[in-house]
N, C-alpha and C positions, 0 to 999 in steps of 0.2 A: 449359410448352409445351403449344401446341395441334396436333393431327393430324386429319387425315382421310384416308379411303381412296378410290381410284376405279380407273378402269380407263382405259387409252387409247383415245380413241374415233376415229373415221374421220375426223370432222369437225376434229380436233386434228393430224391427220398430215400430212407434207411428201409429196413425191412417191416418196420411197423406204417409205413407210408406217411411217415413225419419228415420234415427237412432234417437231413442229416448234419451233424456238426461241420463236416467238410462243407457242405453245400451252404451253411450259414456263415463260415468265415468267408467263403469264396463272395458272398453277396456282400459283405463288408468290404472287400477289397476290391470289388468291381464299383461300389459305389465312389471309394475314393480315387481309382483311376479314370471315372467318368467326370467327376468334379476336375481334375488336374487337366483333362482334354479341354472341358469347357473354358477353362479359365485360359488358355493357351500355354501351358507350362507342362503338357504332358511328355510322353515318350519321346518324340522326336524333338521337342524344345531341350530335353534332359540329356539326349545322347549329343546333340550340337553342342550342349555345355559341359560335356563330359561330366556327369553327375548323377546320383540316383538316390531317392529316398529308400533308407531300407528301416525295417520294424526292430525294436528293441525288445518291446514288451506288449503283451494283451493283459486286460481284465475286461472279461465278458461275464455278464449276468442273464441269465435265461429266465425269462419270469412264465414262459409258455412257448412251447414249440409249435407253429403252424403247420397244418397237415396239407396234404396233396390238394392242388386245385385253390386253396385260399389264397385271397389276395392280400399283398403285402406291399408296404412301403419303406424304403430303406432310406436314411439320412444319415450326412455326416457333415460334421464342421470342426474348426481350427480353433480352439477356444483359448490356447496359449503355446507361447513359444519362447525360447531362452537363445543364446546365441549359437548352440550347438545341438538343441534337440528341439522337440515339438509335441504337444499332446494332440490327438485326433478323436474325437467322440463319433459313436455312431448310435443309431437306434436301429431295430425294425420292429414296426407297428402294423396294427390294422389299418385299413384306410380311413377309419373313424378316430384311430389315436390310440386305441388298448394298445398296451406295452407287451411286447414278444422278447424283446432283446434290448439291453443297455450295454454298452462298451466304450472303454477308454483304452486308448493305445499310446505307445512312445515310439517316436521315428526320429531318425539322423540323417544327416546328408553324407553320402559316400562319394569321393573323387574317385571316377573309375581310372582316370591316367595315374595319379599319385597312389591309387590302393589305399587309401584311409580316410577316416571321417574328418569332414572339413565343417568350418561354421557355414550357417544356413545362408545361402545367395540372398539377395537384396529382391531379386525377382518373386521369392516365394512370399513376399508380403502380401500377394494378391489375396491369400488363404485367410488373411486376417481381417474378418467382417463383423466383428464385435459381439459373437454369439456367446452366450454365457455357458460354461462348462455343467456337464451332468452332474448332479449330487451322488458321487459315487466314494468308497473310501480310497484313499491313495494307491496309485498303481505303482508297484515296487520293480525296478529295473533286475534284481536280482532275488531269486527266489530259494530257501534252503534247501538244501539234501541232505539228510544224515540217518544213520540206522542202518539196519539191516535191508537188504533188498533179493528180489529174484530176478532171474535172467529170463526175459522173454525171447521170442524167436527172431533171429537176426534178419535184419533187411539189407538188402543191396541196393544203392539209388539206380534208379532205372530213368531213360530219357523221359517219360510219361510224366514224371515228377519235379521236372525242372521246369523254371520260369523263364522270362525274358532276359534275366540277369544271368542266367547260367548256373545258377544254384538252385536247392529245392525250395521249391515254392512254400510259402508260410502255413498255408493250410495242410499241406502235405506231412508236417511235422505232428499236429495234431492229428491227423490221421493215424499215424503210427502209434501214437501214444494211446489212442482208442481202441485199436486192433490188439496191443500188448494187455489189455486191460479187460476186453470183451464189456465195456461200460457201455449202460443205456444211456442215451442222452437224458430223456425225461428224469432221470435219478440224479442229475447234477444241476446245480444252482449256480455254482461259478467256476469258471475256469481262468488261469493265469497262465501265462506262457512268458517265458524267458529265453530269447535267441540270443546263442554266446558265439556262434561261428557259423560258417557257410559249410553246407554239406553238398558235395559236387559228384558228379556222375561217377559211377562205380565205388564211392565210399561205402564202407560197411557200417551200420549202426545197430548197436546192440543194446535194446532197451532194459533199463534197470527200475524194476517197479519198487515203490515203497508204500506200504498200506498203514493207514490210521484207522481209528474208530470212524470218524466222519471225512477223511480225504484220502486221495491217492496221489502220488507224485511219481512221473514217468520220466526218468533221466534219459535223453536219447543220446548215447556216448558211442565214441568208437571202441575198438576191442580192447584198448589199453585203458579206458575209463575216461578220456577227456570228451567233455560234453559239447554237442552241438546245440540242443535245446533241451530245456526242462518244461515239462507240461502237469499242471497242478490241478485238480479235479476236486472241488468241494461238493460233497453230497448233499443233496435236498433233504432238510427234516422230514421224518415220517409224519403223518398226521396222527394224531393222538386218537385212541380208541375213545368213544363217547363215555363209557365207563370210567375211563381214567381221568377224563376231564373233570366229571361230577367228582370224582373222589379227590381229586387237587383241590377243587373250589371248595369244598367242605371243609378242607384243612385251614384255607385261607382266612 
C-alpha cells in the first residue's frame, strides 16, 4: 500500500467549498502515479519500455465529501491482477481513518509502439504486496446505455484537457458528465465509469443524458453516436422524514 497526506486546497473546491469530483479523481490518479515513481516503474521507465497503464473502468463510492482545508489521507494498492488487466483500490480518509471515498478501478497495459493492449510486463509485479481488496460490489468493464436521452452542450477537446499520453485525462470525462447534468456531488453516492476509446485534441464530444428515478447516465459520444466514455451516477437515498420512519415502524 502507498499513502500520502494532503489538505483540501481552494483550487480543488467546488462552489460549496467542498472537494470537487474532478479534484477527487485527480487525488486518486496522483496517488497511483506517486506509487509508480516510488517503486521505480514510473513515467521514465514506461517510456523507455514503450508501454503505459490505461484505465478501463472506475467504481467510486462517496461516503462524505471533505471540505476546504480539511486534512486527508489518500491510499492505493494493487490487490489482484490477471495476465492482461489489474485492479487498483483507493481510499480517501481523514487522518484518523474515517472514510470519505472508497474506489476500485480496472487497468490494462498499452504498448505505445504496437498501439494495442498487451500482457502485463513482469516488471509490474512490484505492485503486488499482498494487500486485500476493498469490500465492494464487482466493478463492471461495460455499463449499459439504453432508452431515450437528451443532448447536452457539445464539448470540443482543448489542450488543457490532455494528459501526458496525448489524450483526454480520465478526470476530464467525468467533469464533462457533471457539467452535462449540473449534478451536486453531495447528492451522489456512487460513480461508475467505462472508458471505451481515447478522445484527442480537437475531437467533438456530444453528451447524451439518460435519466432514471435514482440514477443518471451520460454517454460521452462523438456526433455520430460512437462512445468515448460512459459515466453513471447513482443518487444518494434521501433521508426519511421522522414521521415516515414512525409510520413504517408501526406497520412492521
